[in-house]
C-alpha positions as CSV (number, residue, x, y, z in Angstrom):
1,M,1.4,37.4,-2.7
2,D,1.1,36.7,1.0
3,V,3.1,34.1,2.9
4,S,0.4,31.4,2.9
5,T,0.0,31.6,-0.9
6,I,3.7,31.3,-1.5
7,S,3.8,28.4,1.0
8,I,1.0,26.6,-1.0
9,I,3.0,27.1,-4.2
10,G,6.0,25.5,-2.5
11,I,3.9,22.5,-1.5
12,V,2.7,22.0,-5.0
13,L,6.1,22.4,-6.5
14,S,7.6,19.9,-4.0
15,L,4.9,17.4,-5.0
16,V,5.7,17.9,-8.7
17,F,9.4,17.6,-7.9
18,I,8.9,14.2,-6.2
19,I,6.7,12.9,-8.9
20,V,8.9,13.9,-11.8
21,L,12.2,12.7,-10.3
22,A,10.7,9.5,-8.9
23,L,9.4,8.6,-12.3
24,R,12.8,9.3,-13.8
25,G,14.4,6.8,-11.5
26,W,15.7,9.0,-8.6
27,H,15.7,7.4,-5.2
28,I,13.2,8.6,-2.6
29,I,16.0,8.7,0.1
30,L,17.5,11.6,-1.9
31,I,14.3,13.2,-3.2
32,A,12.4,13.4,0.1
33,P,14.8,15.7,2.0
34,L,15.3,17.9,-1.1
35,A,11.5,18.2,-1.4
36,A,11.4,19.2,2.3
37,I,13.9,21.9,1.6
38,I,11.7,23.3,-1.2
39,V,8.8,23.3,1.2
40,A,10.8,25.1,3.9
41,L,12.2,27.7,1.4
42,F,8.7,28.7,0.1
43,S,7.3,28.7,3.6
44,S,10.0,31.0,5.0
45,M,11.0,28.3,7.4
46,N,14.6,27.7,8.5
47,V,15.9,24.9,6.3
48,V,18.2,23.3,8.9
49,Q,15.6,23.5,11.6
50,T,13.0,22.0,9.2
51,L,15.2,19.1,8.4
52,Y,16.3,18.4,12.0
53,G,12.8,19.2,13.3
54,P,9.6,18.1,11.5
55,Y,11.5,16.1,8.9
56,M,13.6,14.0,11.2
57,K,10.8,13.8,13.8
58,G,8.6,12.1,11.2
59,F,11.6,9.9,10.0
60,V,12.5,8.7,13.5
61,N,8.9,8.2,14.7
62,Y,8.1,6.0,11.8
63,A,11.2,3.9,12.3
64,G,10.4,3.6,16.0
65,K,6.9,2.3,15.2
66,F,7.6,0.0,12.3
67,Y,11.3,-1.1,12.2
68,L,10.6,-4.4,14.0
69,L,7.6,-5.1,11.8
70,F,9.8,-4.7,8.7
71,L,12.5,-6.9,10.3
72,A,10.0,-9.7,11.2
73,G,8.3,-9.5,7.8
74,S,11.7,-9.7,6.0
75,L,12.7,-12.7,8.0
76,F,9.4,-14.4,7.5
77,G,9.7,-13.9,3.7
78,K,13.2,-15.2,3.7
79,F,12.4,-18.3,5.7
80,M,9.5,-19.1,3.4
81,E,11.7,-18.7,0.4
82,D,14.8,-20.7,1.6
83,S,12.6,-23.5,3.0
84,G,10.9,-24.0,-0.4
85,A,7.5,-23.4,1.1
86,A,6.8,-20.3,-1.0
87,R,7.8,-22.1,-4.1
88,S,5.6,-25.1,-3.1
89,I,2.5,-22.8,-2.7
90,A,3.3,-21.2,-6.1
91,E,3.5,-24.6,-7.7
92,G,0.2,-25.6,-6.1
93,L,-1.5,-22.5,-7.5
94,L,0.0,-23.1,-11.0
95,K,-1.6,-26.6,-10.9
96,V,-5.0,-25.0,-10.3
97,I,-4.7,-22.1,-12.8
98,G,-2.5,-23.7,-15.4
99,R,0.7,-22.5,-16.9
100,K,-0.7,-20.6,-19.9
101,S,-2.7,-17.7,-18.5
102,A,-0.8,-14.7,-17.4
103,I,-4.1,-13.0,-16.4
104,A,-5.0,-16.0,-14.1
105,A,-1.6,-15.7,-12.4
106,I,-1.9,-12.0,-11.8
107,W,-5.4,-12.3,-10.4
108,A,-4.6,-15.4,-8.4
109,A,-2.0,-13.3,-6.5
110,G,-4.4,-10.4,-6.1
111,V,-7.4,-12.6,-4.9
112,I,-5.2,-14.3,-2.3
113,A,-4.2,-10.8,-1.0
114,I,-7.9,-9.8,-0.9
115,A,-8.7,-12.8,1.2
116,L,-5.8,-12.1,3.6
117,T,-6.6,-8.4,4.0
118,Y,-10.3,-9.0,4.4
119,G,-9.3,-11.6,7.0
120,G,-7.6,-8.8,9.0
121,V,-4.0,-9.2,8.0
122,S,-2.3,-5.8,7.8
123,L,-1.3,-4.4,4.4
124,F,2.4,-4.5,5.2
125,V,2.2,-8.1,6.3
126,V,0.4,-9.2,3.1
127,V,3.2,-7.6,1.0
128,F,5.8,-9.7,2.8
129,V,3.7,-12.8,2.5
130,M,2.7,-12.5,-1.2
131,I,6.0,-11.7,-2.9
132,P,7.7,-15.0,-2.2
133,I,4.6,-16.9,-3.4
134,S,4.0,-14.8,-6.5
135,R,7.5,-14.4,-7.9
136,P,8.0,-18.1,-8.8
137,M,4.6,-18.0,-10.6
138,F,5.6,-15.0,-12.7
139,K,9.0,-16.5,-13.4
140,D,7.6,-19.9,-14.5
141,L,5.0,-18.3,-16.7
142,N,7.5,-15.7,-18.1
143,I,5.4,-12.7,-17.0
144,P,7.2,-9.4,-16.6
145,W,7.6,-8.9,-12.8
146,H,6.5,-5.3,-13.0
147,L,2.9,-6.6,-13.6
148,F,2.9,-7.8,-10.1
149,A,2.0,-4.2,-9.2
150,I,-1.5,-4.9,-10.6
151,S,-1.8,-7.8,-8.1
152,F,-0.6,-5.5,-5.4
153,A,-3.1,-2.7,-6.3
154,L,-6.0,-5.2,-6.6
155,G,-5.2,-7.1,-3.4
156,I,-4.4,-4.4,-0.9
157,G,-5.0,-1.0,-2.5
158,S,-8.7,-0.4,-2.5
159,V,-11.3,-3.1,-2.3
160,T,-10.6,-4.4,1.2
161,M,-8.9,-1.3,2.4
162,T,-11.8,1.1,1.9
163,M,-14.8,-0.4,0.2
164,M,-15.9,-3.9,1.3
165,P,-18.3,-3.6,4.2
166,G,-17.1,-5.2,7.4
167,S,-13.4,-4.9,6.5
168,P,-11.2,-4.9,9.6
169,Q,-8.6,-2.7,7.9
170,V,-7.7,0.5,9.8
171,L,-9.2,2.9,7.3
172,N,-12.6,1.2,7.6
173,I,-12.4,1.4,11.4
174,M,-11.2,5.0,11.8
175,P,-14.5,6.8,11.0
176,T,-16.3,4.7,13.8
177,K,-14.2,6.7,16.3
178,Y,-15.7,10.0,15.2
179,M,-19.3,9.2,14.4
180,A,-22.2,6.8,14.8
181,S,-21.1,4.3,12.1
182,T,-19.8,0.8,12.0
183,P,-17.4,-1.1,9.7
184,M,-20.5,-2.3,7.8
185,A,-21.5,1.4,6.9
186,A,-23.3,1.8,3.6
187,P,-22.9,-1.8,2.6
188,A,-24.7,-1.5,-0.8
189,L,-22.4,1.4,-1.8
190,G,-19.4,-0.6,-0.7
191,I,-20.3,-3.7,-2.7
192,I,-21.1,-1.6,-5.8
193,A,-17.8,0.2,-5.5
194,S,-15.9,-3.1,-5.1
195,I,-17.5,-4.6,-8.2
196,I,-16.7,-1.5,-10.3
197,V,-13.0,-1.6,-9.2
198,L,-12.8,-5.3,-10.0
199,I,-14.2,-4.8,-13.5
200,F,-11.9,-1.9,-14.3
201,T,-8.9,-3.7,-12.9
202,Y,-9.7,-6.8,-15.0
203,L,-10.0,-4.7,-18.1
204,Y,-6.7,-3.0,-17.3
205,T,-5.1,-6.4,-16.8
206,L,-6.2,-7.5,-20.2
207,Y,-4.6,-4.3,-21.7
208,A,-1.4,-4.7,-19.8
209,V,-0.9,-8.4,-20.7
210,K,-1.6,-7.6,-24.4
211,Q,1.0,-4.8,-24.3
212,Y,3.8,-6.9,-22.8
213,K,3.1,-9.7,-25.3
214,K,3.1,-7.2,-28.1
215,K,6.5,-5.8,-26.9
216,G,7.9,-9.4,-26.5
217,E,8.7,-8.8,-22.8
218,G,9.3,-11.6,-20.4
219,Y,10.3,-12.2,-16.8
220,V,13.5,-10.5,-15.8
221,A,14.9,-10.8,-12.3
222,P,14.4,-7.4,-10.7
223,A,17.4,-5.1,-10.2
224,G,18.4,-4.1,-6.6
225,V,18.1,-6.0,-3.4
226,G,14.4,-6.4,-2.8
227,L,13.4,-8.4,0.3
228,V,12.7,-11.6,-1.5
229,S,14.5,-13.3,-4.3
230,V,13.7,-16.5,-6.1
231,A,15.9,-19.3,-4.9
232,D,16.8,-22.1,-7.3
233,V,15.0,-24.9,-5.4
234,S,14.7,-28.4,-6.9
235,L,11.1,-29.2,-7.5
236,E,11.7,-32.7,-6.1
237,K,12.8,-31.3,-2.8
238,L,9.9,-28.9,-2.3
239,P,7.8,-29.5,0.9
240,N,4.2,-30.6,0.7
241,V,2.0,-27.8,-0.4
242,W,-0.5,-28.2,2.5
243,L,2.4,-28.2,5.0
244,S,3.8,-25.1,3.3
245,I,0.6,-23.2,4.0
246,I,0.8,-23.8,7.8
247,P,3.3,-21.0,8.5
248,L,0.8,-18.6,6.7
249,I,-2.1,-20.0,8.8
250,V,0.0,-19.5,11.9
251,V,0.5,-15.8,11.1
252,I,-3.2,-15.3,10.3
253,V,-4.5,-17.1,13.4
254,L,-2.1,-15.3,15.8
255,L,-3.0,-12.0,14.3
256,N,-6.7,-12.3,14.1
257,Y,-7.8,-14.9,16.7
258,F,-5.2,-14.4,19.4
259,K,-4.8,-10.7,18.6
260,L,-1.0,-10.9,19.0
261,D,1.3,-8.2,17.7
262,A,2.2,-8.5,14.0
263,V,5.9,-8.8,14.9
264,I,5.2,-11.8,17.1
265,A,2.9,-13.4,14.5
266,L,5.5,-13.1,11.7
267,S,8.3,-14.3,13.9
268,A,6.3,-17.3,14.9
269,G,5.6,-18.0,11.2
270,A,9.3,-17.9,10.5
271,L,10.0,-20.2,13.4
272,V,7.3,-22.7,12.3
273,S,8.7,-22.8,8.7
274,Y,12.1,-23.6,10.1
275,V,10.8,-26.3,12.5
276,F,8.7,-27.9,9.7
277,F,11.4,-27.7,6.9
278,F,14.7,-27.5,8.7
279,K,16.3,-30.0,6.4
280,N,15.8,-27.6,3.5
281,F,18.0,-24.9,5.1
282,T,21.6,-25.2,4.0
283,N,22.8,-22.2,6.0
284,I,20.5,-20.8,8.7
285,L,22.9,-18.0,9.6
286,D,22.9,-16.9,5.9
287,T,19.1,-16.9,5.9
288,L,18.9,-14.8,9.1
289,S,21.6,-12.4,7.9
290,K,20.2,-11.7,4.5
291,G,16.7,-11.3,5.9
292,A,17.9,-8.8,8.4
293,V,20.1,-6.8,6.1
294,N,17.4,-6.5,3.5
295,T,15.2,-4.7,5.9
296,V,17.3,-1.5,5.7
297,I,16.3,-0.1,2.3
298,P,12.5,-0.4,2.6
299,I,12.3,1.1,6.1
300,V,14.6,4.0,5.3
301,N,12.7,4.7,2.0
302,T,9.4,4.9,3.9
303,C,10.9,7.0,6.8
304,A,12.2,9.5,4.3
305,D,8.8,9.9,2.8
306,V,7.0,10.3,6.2
307,G,9.6,12.9,7.1
308,Y,8.6,14.9,4.0
309,G,4.9,14.7,5.0
310,M,5.7,16.1,8.5
311,A,7.6,19.0,6.9
312,V,4.6,19.8,4.8
313,A,2.2,19.6,7.7
314,A,4.3,22.2,9.6
315,T,3.7,24.9,6.9
316,A,1.3,27.8,6.9
317,G,0.1,26.7,3.4
318,F,-1.0,23.4,4.8
319,K,-3.2,25.1,7.4
320,V,-4.8,27.3,4.7
321,I,-5.5,24.3,2.5
322,T,-7.2,22.5,5.5
323,A,-9.4,25.6,6.2
324,W,-10.3,26.0,2.5
325,M,-11.9,22.6,2.3
326,L,-15.1,23.8,4.1
327,T,-15.7,26.6,1.6
328,L,-16.0,24.6,-1.5
329,P,-19.3,25.6,-3.3
330,M,-20.9,22.2,-4.0
331,H,-22.8,19.4,-2.4
332,P,-21.1,18.7,1.0
333,I,-20.4,15.0,0.2
334,V,-18.6,16.1,-3.0
335,S,-16.5,18.6,-1.1
336,L,-15.8,16.0,1.5
337,A,-14.5,13.6,-1.2
338,I,-12.3,16.4,-2.7
339,A,-11.0,17.5,0.7
340,T,-10.0,13.9,1.7
341,N,-8.3,13.2,-1.7
342,V,-6.3,16.5,-1.4
343,M,-5.2,15.7,2.1
344,A,-4.3,12.1,1.3
345,A,-2.3,13.3,-1.8
346,I,-0.4,16.0,0.1
347,T,0.5,13.7,3.0
348,G,1.1,10.7,0.8
349,S,-0.9,8.7,3.3
350,A,-4.5,7.4,3.2
351,S,-4.7,7.1,7.0
352,G,-2.9,10.4,7.4
353,G,-5.2,12.3,5.1
354,L,-8.3,10.6,6.5
355,G,-7.2,11.3,10.1
356,I,-6.8,15.0,9.3
357,I,-10.3,15.2,7.8
358,L,-12.0,13.2,10.5
359,E,-10.3,15.2,13.2
360,T,-11.0,18.7,11.8
361,L,-14.0,18.4,9.5
362,S,-16.2,15.4,10.4
363,A,-18.3,17.2,13.1
364,K,-18.9,20.1,10.7
365,Y,-20.1,17.7,7.9
366,L,-22.3,15.9,10.4
367,A,-23.8,19.2,11.4
368,L,-24.8,19.8,7.8
369,G,-27.1,16.8,8.1
370,L,-25.1,14.2,6.1
371,S,-25.6,10.6,7.0
372,P,-22.8,9.2,9.2
373,E,-22.8,6.0,7.0
374,L,-22.4,8.1,3.8
375,I,-19.6,10.2,5.3
376,H,-17.9,7.0,6.5
377,R,-18.0,5.2,3.1
378,V,-17.2,8.2,0.9
379,S,-14.4,9.5,3.2
380,T,-12.7,6.1,3.4
381,M,-12.9,5.5,-0.4
382,S,-11.6,9.0,-1.0
383,A,-8.7,8.5,1.4
384,G,-7.8,5.4,-0.7
385,C,-7.7,7.2,-4.0
386,F,-5.0,9.9,-4.5
387,D,-3.1,8.6,-1.5
388,A,-1.1,6.3,-3.9
389,M,1.0,9.2,-5.2
390,P,4.7,8.3,-5.9
391,H,5.7,9.5,-2.4
392,N,3.1,7.2,-0.6
393,G,4.8,5.2,2.0
394,V,3.1,1.9,1.1
395,V,3.9,2.4,-2.6
396,I,7.6,3.1,-1.8
397,T,7.8,0.1,0.6
398,F,6.1,-2.2,-1.9
399,L,8.5,-1.2,-4.7
400,A,11.5,-1.6,-2.5
401,I,10.5,-5.0,-1.2
402,A,9.6,-6.2,-4.7
403,G,12.8,-4.9,-6.2
404,L,10.8,-2.7,-8.6
405,T,11.0,1.0,-9.4
406,H,8.6,3.9,-10.1
407,M,9.8,4.0,-13.6
408,T,8.8,0.3,-14.4
409,A,5.9,-0.3,-12.1
410,Y,4.2,2.8,-10.9
411,K,2.0,3.2,-14.0
412,H,0.2,0.0,-13.0
413,I,-0.5,1.3,-9.5
414,F,-1.7,4.6,-11.0
415,F,-4.3,2.9,-13.3
416,A,-5.3,-0.1,-11.1
417,H,-5.5,2.1,-7.9
418,I,-5.9,5.8,-8.5
419,I,-7.9,5.8,-11.8
420,A,-10.0,2.8,-10.8
421,T,-11.0,4.3,-7.4
422,L,-11.5,7.8,-9.0
423,L,-13.9,6.4,-11.6
424,T,-15.7,4.5,-8.8
425,L,-16.1,7.6,-6.7
426,I,-17.6,9.5,-9.7
427,I,-20.2,6.7,-10.0
428,V,-20.9,6.0,-6.3
429,I,-21.2,9.5,-4.9
430,P,-24.4,10.3,-6.9
431,L,-25.8,6.9,-5.9
432,G,-25.0,7.7,-2.3
433,I,-26.7,11.1,-2.5
434,M,-29.9,9.4,-3.7
435,M,-29.7,6.6,-1.2
436,Y,-28.8,8.6,1.9
């Protein structure tokens, strides 16, 4: 076998290595560099140079871009928790949905996340916002916390990230930089896709709730640190629910209306929660310290994963895989969907996979006569399908922030995100070929 073939084998084996060990409870901080070593060995690359070169370059670059965002998000979540504002919002939701329906609670969290992401709030910010609101609901209704992964997948994993026309999320904007399309591209396909995902996720929620009741499971405080815990706050001391929403509104308005950086918006939200509810803080230094310290694990988790992706991108096998995409013997839009899914799976990143496809292949697919709108919608949907592999940065970040593990929660992400989106693609692509 030639060098490129062996390199591809190494990439595949490294992916299997990550998936198997992650699902067995191994930590990504340990798995990622070991997987990078496997990639280097099979690609005839110097192991030490790979670790200190591409791996650490990806690690450090990600930390440089996102550390302050993680810090601000962690502090915002901690301020919302310690002030009682998050618990107050949860209590308000429980009054609306009742205290008997687990399905209503799971979907309430997901729908709020859909509203936030469709309003332009970044996926990372929404994770920080939703956990302190959702965890008290799950605790009060005695719902296993790992089912929050369904809310996560529903709220930020597919519908507003890649499908709903007009979404301001980055994946829906990226294709407009490469072709004559807009965020509203192929609106009918996007709406149909969103409906299919919602129906499938609802059916899966019914199944998951039935299973936990059958097993006699209930809420158990998550192991590990997580970024947000459930403080024992007296219900009599909770702030007014409408006042409690104001810090969230501040974050949203500063992000979307004033177009301020997410770090500034989240920091301002934390400050507002302190100003409004300062009497509820028993030890402000403790709140600041715990919020800051709890930033470390999630950011290092994600940096480790990004480093692995950079190591893979540096291999000869990765270049061969990229070139192979254009030779697939099928309708071009189908090969585009497959190519985008493969790239997103390998890199563990929807934006990373889509960026590679748009940069290297979009012009060639346009030259084949495909509609820019069809390319836009199918490529974004495909990027948001197999991107959610166990080594995906957002998945790892979410699990770390929520205090969950691959072993307990990843199955929900797999079904509510990957399977739901894959089935949707199978239905939508033929419709797109007929319509465009």
